[in-house]
C-alpha positions as CSV (number, residue, x, y, z in Angstrom):
1,M,84.4,147.8,119.2
2,T,82.9,144.5,118.1
3,A,85.1,142.1,120.1
4,C,85.2,140.3,123.4
5,I,87.8,138.6,125.5
6,V,86.5,135.1,126.0
7,G,89.4,133.3,127.6
8,W,92.8,133.9,129.2
9,S,95.8,132.5,130.9
10,H,98.5,134.1,133.1
11,M,101.6,132.5,134.5
12,P,103.3,133.8,137.6
13,F,105.9,136.5,136.9
14,G,109.3,136.3,138.4
15,K,112.6,134.6,137.8
16,H,112.1,131.4,135.9
17,E,115.4,129.6,135.4
18,G,113.7,126.5,134.0
19,E,111.7,128.3,131.4
20,D,112.5,129.8,128.0
21,Y,110.4,131.8,125.6
22,E,109.0,128.7,123.9
23,S,107.9,127.0,127.1
24,M,106.3,130.1,128.5
25,I,104.4,130.8,125.3
26,G,103.3,127.2,125.2
27,R,102.0,127.3,128.8
28,V,99.8,130.4,128.4
29,T,98.6,129.5,124.9
30,T,97.2,126.1,125.9
31,G,95.8,127.7,129.0
32,A,94.0,130.5,127.2
33,L,92.6,128.1,124.6
34,A,91.3,125.8,127.3
35,D,89.8,128.7,129.3
36,A,88.0,129.8,126.1
37,G,86.7,126.3,125.5
38,I,88.0,126.2,121.9
39,G,90.5,124.1,120.0
40,A,93.6,125.5,118.5
41,G,92.3,124.7,115.0
42,E,89.5,127.3,115.5
43,I,91.9,130.2,115.8
44,D,92.0,132.5,112.8
45,A,95.0,134.7,113.6
46,I,97.8,135.0,116.1
47,Y,99.5,138.1,117.5
48,L,102.6,137.7,119.6
49,G,103.8,140.7,121.8
50,L,107.5,140.6,122.3
51,F,109.9,143.5,122.8
52,N,113.2,141.6,122.8
53,A,115.6,144.3,121.4
54,G,118.5,142.0,122.2
55,M,117.2,140.0,125.2
56,M,117.2,136.8,123.2
57,A,119.0,135.7,120.0
58,Q,115.9,134.6,118.2
59,D,114.5,137.7,116.6
60,F,111.9,136.1,114.3
61,P,109.6,134.7,116.9
62,A,106.0,134.9,115.6
63,S,105.8,131.2,114.6
64,L,107.1,130.0,118.0
65,V,103.4,130.2,119.1
66,L,102.6,127.4,116.6
67,Q,104.7,125.0,118.6
68,A,102.1,125.1,121.4
69,D,99.7,122.9,119.4
70,P,100.1,121.2,116.0
71,A,96.6,122.5,115.0
72,L,98.1,126.1,115.0
73,R,100.3,125.2,112.0
74,F,99.6,127.4,108.9
75,K,97.7,130.0,110.9
76,P,98.8,133.6,110.2
77,A,101.1,134.7,113.0
78,T,102.5,138.2,113.5
79,R,105.0,139.6,116.0
80,V,104.0,143.1,117.3
81,E,106.3,145.5,119.2
82,N,105.7,149.0,120.7
83,A,108.1,149.3,123.6
84,C,106.5,148.7,127.0
85,A,103.0,148.9,125.4
86,T,103.9,145.9,123.2
87,G,101.2,143.6,124.8
88,S,98.5,146.1,124.3
89,A,99.6,146.7,120.7
90,A,99.2,143.0,120.0
91,I,95.7,143.1,121.5
92,H,94.7,146.1,119.4
93,A,96.0,144.3,116.3
94,G,93.7,141.5,117.1
95,L,90.8,143.8,117.6
96,D,91.5,145.3,114.2
97,A,91.5,141.9,112.6
98,I,88.1,141.1,114.1
99,G,86.8,144.6,113.3
100,A,87.8,144.1,109.6
101,R,86.1,140.7,109.6
102,R,89.4,139.0,108.7
103,A,89.2,136.9,111.8
104,R,86.5,135.5,114.2
105,L,88.8,134.1,116.9
106,V,92.2,135.6,117.6
107,L,94.9,134.4,120.0
108,V,97.1,137.1,121.6
109,V,100.2,136.2,123.5
110,G,102.6,138.5,125.4
111,V,106.0,137.2,126.7
112,E,109.4,138.4,127.8
113,K,112.4,136.7,129.6
114,M,114.6,139.4,131.2
115,T,116.3,138.0,134.3
116,E,119.1,136.2,132.5
117,V,120.3,139.4,130.8
118,P,123.2,141.1,132.6
119,V,122.0,144.3,134.4
120,D,124.2,146.7,132.4
121,Q,123.2,145.1,129.1
122,L,119.5,145.1,130.1
123,G,119.7,148.9,130.9
124,A,121.1,149.5,127.4
125,I,118.5,147.4,125.8
126,L,115.6,149.2,127.5
127,T,116.9,152.6,126.7
128,K,116.4,151.7,123.1
129,A,112.8,152.7,123.8
130,S,113.9,156.3,124.3
131,Y,115.2,158.7,121.6
132,V,118.6,157.1,121.2
133,K,119.9,159.9,119.0
134,D,119.8,162.4,121.8
135,E,119.0,160.7,125.1
136,S,121.0,157.5,125.4
137,K,124.2,159.3,126.4
138,D,122.4,161.1,129.2
139,Y,120.3,158.2,130.5
140,P,122.0,154.9,130.9
141,S,118.7,153.3,132.0
142,F,115.0,154.0,132.0
143,A,115.3,154.6,135.8
144,H,117.5,157.6,134.9
145,V,114.8,158.8,132.4
146,F,112.1,158.7,135.0
147,G,114.5,160.0,137.7
148,H,115.0,163.1,135.5
149,L,111.2,163.3,135.0
150,T,110.7,163.1,138.7
151,Q,113.1,165.8,139.4
152,L,111.3,168.1,136.9
153,Y,108.0,167.3,138.6
154,F,109.4,168.0,142.1
155,Q,110.9,171.3,140.9
156,R,107.5,172.4,139.6
157,Y,105.2,171.0,142.3
158,G,107.4,170.4,145.3
159,D,108.8,167.2,146.8
160,Q,106.3,164.4,146.4
161,S,108.3,161.6,148.0
162,D,105.5,160.9,150.5
163,A,103.1,160.3,147.7
164,L,105.5,158.1,145.8
165,A,106.1,156.0,148.9
166,R,102.3,155.7,149.4
167,I,101.9,154.4,145.8
168,A,104.7,151.9,146.3
169,A,103.2,150.7,149.6
170,K,99.7,150.5,148.2
171,N,100.7,148.4,145.2
172,H,102.9,146.1,147.3
173,K,100.0,145.5,149.7
174,N,97.6,144.8,146.8
175,G,100.2,142.4,145.3
176,T,100.0,140.1,148.3
177,A,96.7,138.9,147.0
178,N,97.9,138.4,143.4
179,P,99.1,134.8,142.8
180,Y,100.9,136.0,139.6
181,A,103.0,138.8,141.3
182,H,106.8,138.7,141.3
183,V,106.8,140.2,144.8
184,R,104.0,139.2,147.2
185,K,105.1,141.1,150.3
186,D,103.6,144.1,152.0
187,L,106.6,146.3,152.4
188,G,104.8,149.1,154.3
189,Y,105.0,152.8,153.9
190,E,107.9,153.4,156.2
191,F,110.2,151.0,154.3
192,C,109.2,152.5,150.9
193,R,109.6,156.1,152.2
194,Q,113.1,155.8,153.7
195,V,116.4,155.4,151.9
196,S,118.2,152.3,153.3
197,E,120.7,149.6,152.4
198,K,117.8,147.5,151.2
199,N,116.1,150.5,149.5
200,P,118.8,152.6,148.0
201,L,118.5,155.6,145.7
202,V,118.6,154.4,142.1
203,A,118.3,157.5,140.0
204,G,117.5,161.1,141.1
205,P,114.8,160.9,143.9
206,L,113.7,157.4,142.9
207,K,114.5,154.5,145.3
208,R,114.4,150.8,144.6
209,T,110.8,150.7,145.8
210,D,109.9,153.3,143.1
211,C,110.9,151.0,140.3
212,S,109.1,148.0,138.8
213,M,110.7,144.6,138.8
214,V,112.8,143.0,136.1
215,S,110.8,139.8,135.5
216,D,110.2,136.8,133.2
217,G,106.6,135.9,132.3
218,A,103.8,135.4,129.8
219,A,100.1,136.0,129.5
220,A,97.6,135.2,126.8
221,L,94.0,135.8,125.8
222,V,91.5,134.9,123.2
223,L,89.5,137.6,121.3
224,A,86.2,136.7,119.7
225,D,83.6,138.4,117.5
226,A,80.2,139.2,118.9
227,D,78.6,136.1,117.4
228,F,80.9,133.8,119.2
229,A,80.8,135.8,122.4
230,G,77.1,135.3,122.5
231,T,77.7,131.6,123.0
232,A,80.8,131.7,125.1
233,R,81.0,130.6,128.7
234,K,82.2,134.0,129.6
235,A,82.8,137.2,127.6
236,I,84.3,140.6,128.5
237,F,83.3,143.2,126.0
238,V,85.9,145.7,124.7
239,R,83.7,148.8,124.9
240,A,86.5,151.2,123.7
241,A,90.1,150.9,122.6
242,Q,92.2,153.9,121.7
243,Q,95.9,154.4,120.8
244,V,97.6,157.8,120.9
245,N,101.3,158.2,120.0
246,D,103.4,161.3,120.9
247,F,106.8,162.5,119.8
248,L,109.6,160.2,120.7
249,P,112.1,162.9,121.8
250,M,111.5,164.2,125.3
251,R,112.7,167.7,124.3
252,G,109.8,169.8,123.2
253,R,107.4,168.0,125.4
254,D,106.3,168.9,129.0
255,M,107.6,165.8,130.8
256,T,105.7,166.7,134.0
257,Y,102.4,165.9,132.2
258,L,101.7,163.0,130.0
259,E,99.6,164.6,127.3
260,G,99.3,161.5,125.1
261,C,98.0,159.6,128.1
262,E,95.4,162.4,128.7
263,I,94.2,162.2,125.1
264,A,94.0,158.4,125.1
265,W,91.9,158.4,128.2
266,R,89.7,161.2,126.9
267,R,89.1,159.4,123.6
268,A,88.5,156.0,125.2
269,L,86.0,157.4,127.7
270,A,84.2,159.3,124.9
271,E,84.1,156.2,122.7
272,A,82.7,154.2,125.7
273,G,80.1,156.9,126.5
274,A,81.4,156.9,130.0
275,T,83.2,159.2,132.5
276,L,86.0,158.4,134.9
277,D,83.4,158.3,137.7
278,D,81.7,155.3,136.0
279,L,84.8,153.1,136.3
280,D,85.0,150.6,139.2
281,L,88.8,150.1,138.8
282,V,91.8,150.8,136.6
283,E,95.0,148.9,135.9
284,I,97.6,151.5,134.8
285,H,101.2,151.5,133.9
286,D,103.3,152.1,137.1
287,C,106.7,151.3,135.6
288,F,107.8,153.8,138.2
289,T,105.8,155.3,141.0
290,T,106.1,158.7,139.3
291,A,104.3,157.3,136.3
292,E,101.3,156.3,138.4
293,L,101.3,159.7,140.1
294,I,101.2,161.7,136.9
295,Q,98.7,159.4,135.3
296,Y,96.2,160.3,138.1
297,E,96.4,163.8,136.6
298,A,96.3,162.7,133.0
299,M,93.2,160.6,133.4
300,G,91.5,163.4,135.1
301,L,91.3,162.1,138.7
302,T,93.0,165.3,139.9
303,K,94.1,168.6,138.5
304,R,97.7,169.0,137.3
305,G,100.2,169.0,140.1
306,Q,97.7,167.6,142.6
307,G,98.1,163.8,141.9
308,A,99.5,163.3,145.4
309,R,96.1,164.1,146.8
310,A,94.6,160.9,145.2
311,V,96.9,158.5,147.0
312,L,97.3,160.5,150.2
313,E,93.6,160.7,150.7
314,G,93.0,157.1,149.9
315,W,91.1,157.5,146.6
316,T,93.1,154.9,144.8
317,E,93.0,152.2,147.5
318,K,90.9,149.0,146.9
319,T,88.2,150.6,149.0
320,G,88.6,154.1,147.5
321,K,86.5,155.9,144.9
322,L,88.7,154.6,142.1
323,P,90.9,151.5,142.9
324,V,94.1,151.8,141.0
325,N,96.1,148.7,140.4
326,P,94.3,146.2,142.7
327,S,96.6,143.6,141.1
328,G,99.6,145.4,142.6
329,G,100.5,146.8,139.3
330,L,103.9,146.5,137.6
331,K,105.4,147.6,140.9
332,S,104.5,144.3,142.6
333,K,103.7,142.1,139.7
334,G,106.8,142.7,137.7
335,H,107.3,144.1,134.2
336,P,108.2,141.5,131.5
337,I,107.9,144.0,128.7
338,G,106.0,142.1,126.0
339,A,103.7,140.4,128.6
340,T,102.7,143.5,130.5
341,G,99.9,144.8,128.4
342,V,98.3,141.4,128.0
343,S,98.6,140.8,131.7
344,M,96.9,144.1,132.5
345,H,93.9,143.2,130.3
346,V,93.7,139.7,131.7
347,L,93.7,141.0,135.3
348,A,91.0,143.6,134.5
349,A,88.9,140.9,132.7
350,M,89.2,138.6,135.8
351,Q,87.8,141.4,137.9
352,L,84.8,141.8,135.6
353,A,84.2,138.1,135.4
354,G,84.3,137.9,139.2
355,E,87.4,135.6,139.0
356,A,90.0,137.9,140.7
357,G,90.0,136.1,144.1
358,G,91.7,138.1,146.8
359,M,92.2,141.0,144.3
360,Q,88.5,141.2,143.6
361,I,86.7,144.6,143.7
362,A,83.2,143.8,144.7
363,G,80.6,144.5,142.0
364,A,83.1,145.6,139.4
365,E,81.3,146.2,136.1
366,L,83.5,148.7,134.2
367,A,87.3,148.8,134.1
368,G,89.9,150.9,132.4
369,V,93.3,149.7,131.3
370,F,96.2,152.1,130.4
371,N,99.5,150.8,129.1
372,M,102.3,153.1,128.1
373,G,105.3,152.6,125.8
374,G,108.4,154.8,126.4
375,T,108.0,158.0,128.3
376,G,104.4,158.7,127.4
377,V,105.0,157.9,123.7
378,A,102.8,154.9,122.8
379,N,99.6,155.2,124.8
380,Y,96.9,152.5,124.8
381,C,93.6,152.9,126.7
382,T,90.9,150.3,126.8
383,I,87.5,150.2,128.6
384,L,86.1,146.8,129.4
385,E,82.8,145.5,130.7
386,P,81.0,142.2,131.0
387,W,79.1,141.1,127.8
388,R,75.4,141.6,128.4
């Protein structure tokens, strides 16, 4: 990699009745440019991460970014989409533009507004990220997809409800220190573990506390080449970036193990010349608590079927050997689809810049980010470190 993150902006995720796509894009665009200390006219290319798939009527959104500043007019702008990994896909497109020397400075924006879409309609929209031909009739929402995956995992390795509750409780506790999180409340293990009126079963063994929030939100960052990074006020080096795509249909894949995730991590660590033990923290894609559990295994933190050990023994706590989602993850922060991957990179960069406030992992020097689209289909893994 030859690029660095030199500025960023992140708005709080949640329900924003007074905001639309354009206003959210504008907020984070101006914020990221200011943080990078550059003018809009210096940007060479723009990538907008937006899933949409029916959540808004405007389905040609790339140039909406230009409205944030008149100096962005006539800049090349491209909309990027890859399901829940849309934000990371936009970042990787920006990295490619810099790597090809077609751009020196790239603006990447991720955004989604989901809370105004009726729940049944939203479920149908999100299931478009599954294999519609075979799976849409069996899974009315992605919670049902992961509910099925969770049942398969339990059948093979035993009931892991304790571990799932620990993951939910950990992430909600971490989220109390995240000013951008949709839910900033420590729910506690007992609440997350028990089925109740406020924590009902949603799909299969999954309870409400096992599912990420439907949210509105946006985040942005500025990528720069090495020459610019050398003069920047701050710079986070992209030491490795890997994308791995797997088959879209779930049939024919072992859904109790995310093989594409495993390969993405293996390739990214190899590119970075690092091991998992070298990482000081990771931000990973906990769209459902089961996803985080299985990712422990896929990244190599535990052997297959033993992911529960990582959370039950405290390895993934902020004070553990590998803090996982010190931001609170999607579980606490929310999951506005197009914004998620950009958010994950911003929060990891904040850690490495020492700007994470109450989320800060002391002495963090190497961070991993894993963002997943669909059920282990589009897998993006990035390794970040401060620019030396």
